[in-house]
N, C-alpha and C positions, 0 to 999 in steps of 0.2 A: 471438506469445505475449503481447506487451505489450498488444495490443488486447483479447485474451481476459481478461487479468488486470484491466484497467480495467473491463470489462463485469461481471465477477464482483463487484468491489468496489462498483460502483454498485448492484448488486442486493442486497447484504448490508449496505449502509450504515445500515439502520434499527437494527441490533443491534451495539453496541460490541464485544462479545466475539467475535462472528462476523466482524466487520470486521477485528479484530486477527489472528484465526486465518488469514483469507484473505490478509491483507497479508504475514504471515510466510511463508505458502506461496508467494506470488508472489516473495519475495526469494530463494527457493531455485531458482526456475525461470529467472530472468532473468539476463542478463549485466550487467556493470558499467554499460555505456552505457544499457541499458534501465532499470536500477535508478535512475539519476539522473533519467531522464525520468519514471519512475513517482513518485518522491518529489516532484518539482516539481508534477506533475499532482495528486497526492493532497493536497498542502498547499493548492493552489489551489481544489480542488473540495470538500474536506472539512475546512475550517478548524476546525470544531468537534471534530475528532479530532486536532488538532495535536500534543498531548502523546503520544498513542498512536503516531502516525506517527513522531515524533522518536525515541521509545523503540525502536521496531522497527528503524529505520535505524541508530541508535546502537549497537544490539547486534551489528550486522554488522562493525563496526570492530574 
């Protein structure tokens, strides 16, 4: 499932709102271990969405 979520995020990365929506969806599908891997990957690949990524993962706590 993590691989699928990464694939979707790569495909929608052109649109900030769609990226946020799909990232939120991914957080509901993945377990805690996969979530931490997704966060590290997303911050590394999509640094221009750093604030969005932080907001989505901070809302989980």
